[in-house]
N, CA, C and O atoms as a GROMACS GRO file, in nm:
protein
  132
    1MET      N    1  -1.312  -0.515  -0.478
    1MET     CA    2  -1.200  -0.463  -0.417
    1MET      C    3  -1.250  -0.338  -0.339
    1MET      O    4  -1.339  -0.268  -0.388
    2HIS      N    5  -1.196  -0.311  -0.225
    2HIS     CA    6  -1.235  -0.198  -0.138
    2HIS      C    7  -1.112  -0.123  -0.109
    2HIS      O    8  -1.005  -0.180  -0.089
    3TYR      N    9  -1.126   0.012  -0.105
    3TYR     CA   10  -1.015   0.096  -0.076
    3TYR      C   11  -1.033   0.164   0.051
    3TYR      O   12  -1.144   0.205   0.087
    4GLY      N   13  -0.922   0.178   0.125
    4GLY     CA   14  -0.933   0.246   0.256
    4GLY      C   15  -0.799   0.277   0.311
    4GLY      O   16  -0.697   0.241   0.251
    5ASP      N   17  -0.796   0.343   0.426
    5ASP     CA   18  -0.677   0.383   0.493
    5ASP      C   19  -0.637   0.275   0.593
    5ASP      O   20  -0.705   0.260   0.694
    6ILE      N   21  -0.532   0.201   0.569
    6ILE     CA   22  -0.486   0.093   0.660
    6ILE      C   23  -0.457   0.138   0.793
    6ILE      O   24  -0.459   0.056   0.884
    7THR      N   25  -0.429   0.266   0.817
    7THR     CA   26  -0.402   0.321   0.950
    7THR      C   27  -0.527   0.355   1.024
    7THR      O   28  -0.519   0.386   1.143
    8ASP      N   29  -0.645   0.351   0.962
    8ASP     CA   30  -0.772   0.374   1.030
    8ASP      C   31  -0.836   0.252   1.075
    8ASP      O   32  -0.918   0.196   1.002
    9ALA      N   33  -0.804   0.203   1.196
    9ALA     CA   34  -0.844   0.080   1.246
    9ALA      C   35  -0.994   0.065   1.256
    9ALA      O   36  -1.047  -0.044   1.235
   10ILE      N   37  -1.064   0.172   1.288
   10ILE     CA   38  -1.205   0.162   1.305
   10ILE      C   39  -1.277   0.133   1.170
   10ILE      O   40  -1.364   0.047   1.164
   11SER      N   41  -1.238   0.207   1.061
   11SER     CA   42  -1.294   0.179   0.933
   11SER      C   43  -1.258   0.046   0.874
   11SER      O   44  -1.339  -0.014   0.804
   12VAL      N   45  -1.141  -0.001   0.901
   12VAL     CA   46  -1.095  -0.132   0.854
   12VAL      C   47  -1.173  -0.245   0.928
   12VAL      O   48  -1.213  -0.344   0.866
   13SER      N   49  -1.195  -0.228   1.061
   13SER     CA   50  -1.268  -0.320   1.137
   13SER      C   51  -1.415  -0.332   1.092
   13SER      O   52  -1.469  -0.441   1.074
   14SER      N   53  -1.476  -0.213   1.075
   14SER     CA   54  -1.618  -0.210   1.033
   14SER      C   55  -1.637  -0.266   0.894
   14SER      O   56  -1.738  -0.333   0.869
   15LEU      N   57  -1.541  -0.242   0.802
   15LEU     CA   58  -1.549  -0.297   0.666
   15LEU      C   59  -1.546  -0.453   0.676
   15LEU      O   60  -1.626  -0.524   0.614
   16ILE      N   61  -1.449  -0.502   0.756
   16ILE     CA   62  -1.435  -0.653   0.766
   16ILE      C   63  -1.566  -0.710   0.821
   16ILE      O   64  -1.616  -0.811   0.772
   17LYS      N   65  -1.620  -0.646   0.923
   17LYS     CA   66  -1.741  -0.698   0.983
   17LYS      C   67  -1.864  -0.692   0.882
   17LYS      O   68  -1.955  -0.775   0.887
   18LYS      N   69  -1.859  -0.593   0.796
   18LYS     CA   70  -1.969  -0.566   0.700
   18LYS      C   71  -1.967  -0.668   0.592
   18LYS      O   72  -2.071  -0.727   0.561
   19ILE      N   73  -1.848  -0.693   0.529
   19ILE     CA   74  -1.846  -0.775   0.411
   19ILE      C   75  -1.800  -0.921   0.439
   19ILE      O   76  -1.813  -1.008   0.353
   20LYS      N   77  -1.745  -0.944   0.559
   20LYS     CA   78  -1.699  -1.080   0.601
   20LYS      C   79  -1.623  -1.154   0.494
   20LYS      O   80  -1.670  -1.256   0.445
   21PRO      N   81  -1.507  -1.105   0.456
   21PRO     CA   82  -1.429  -1.166   0.348
   21PRO      C   83  -1.373  -1.293   0.382
   21PRO      O   84  -1.356  -1.319   0.501
   22ASN      N   85  -1.339  -1.383   0.285
   22ASN     CA   86  -1.271  -1.509   0.305
   22ASN      C   87  -1.123  -1.486   0.303
   22ASN      O   88  -1.047  -1.558   0.368
   23GLU      N   89  -1.078  -1.382   0.226
   23GLU     CA   90  -0.941  -1.349   0.224
   23GLU      C   91  -0.921  -1.202   0.226
   23GLU      O   92  -1.009  -1.128   0.181
   24ILE      N   93  -0.807  -1.154   0.276
   24ILE     CA   94  -0.771  -1.015   0.283
   24ILE      C   95  -0.627  -0.998   0.229
   24ILE      O   96  -0.534  -1.066   0.272
   25TYR      N   97  -0.613  -0.902   0.129
   25TYR     CA   98  -0.481  -0.873   0.071
   25TYR      C   99  -0.448  -0.727   0.107
   25TYR      O  100  -0.530  -0.638   0.085
   26ASN      N  101  -0.329  -0.703   0.163
   26ASN     CA  102  -0.288  -0.575   0.195
   26ASN      C  103  -0.199  -0.526   0.078
   26ASN      O  104  -0.084  -0.570   0.066
   27LEU      N  105  -0.248  -0.438  -0.005
   27LEU     CA  106  -0.174  -0.391  -0.118
   27LEU      C  107  -0.109  -0.254  -0.094
   27LEU      O  108  -0.064  -0.186  -0.187
   28ALA      N  109  -0.105  -0.216   0.032
   28ALA     CA  110  -0.043  -0.087   0.068
   28ALA      C  111   0.111  -0.098   0.046
   28ALA      O  112   0.168  -0.206   0.062
   29ALA      N  113   0.176   0.011   0.010
   29ALA     CA  114   0.317   0.018  -0.004
   29ALA      C  115   0.375   0.153   0.040
   29ALA      O  116   0.303   0.253   0.044
   30GLN      N  117   0.504   0.155   0.072
   30GLN     CA  118   0.567   0.272   0.111
   30GLN      C  119   0.571   0.371  -0.003
   30GLN      O  120   0.601   0.330  -0.116
   31SER      N  121   0.544   0.496   0.019
   31SER     CA  122   0.533   0.591  -0.089
   31SER      C  123   0.669   0.624  -0.145
   31SER      O  124   0.675   0.665  -0.261
   32HIS      N  125   0.775   0.609  -0.076
   32HIS     CA  126   0.909   0.645  -0.133
   32HIS      C  127   0.979   0.535  -0.207
   32HIS      O  128   1.095   0.552  -0.244
   33VAL      N  129   0.914   0.422  -0.231
   33VAL     CA  130   0.969   0.310  -0.296
   33VAL      C  131   0.958   0.335  -0.442
   33VAL      O  132   0.999   0.252  -0.523
   0.00000   0.00000   0.00000
């Protein structure tokens, strides 16, 4: 599992290029829920 800021497109893109995952799960949630 890798943690990151979903709003930081550059870091998300570089992470995807680096690890080349077969699947991606977005576990981000709204903080007021």
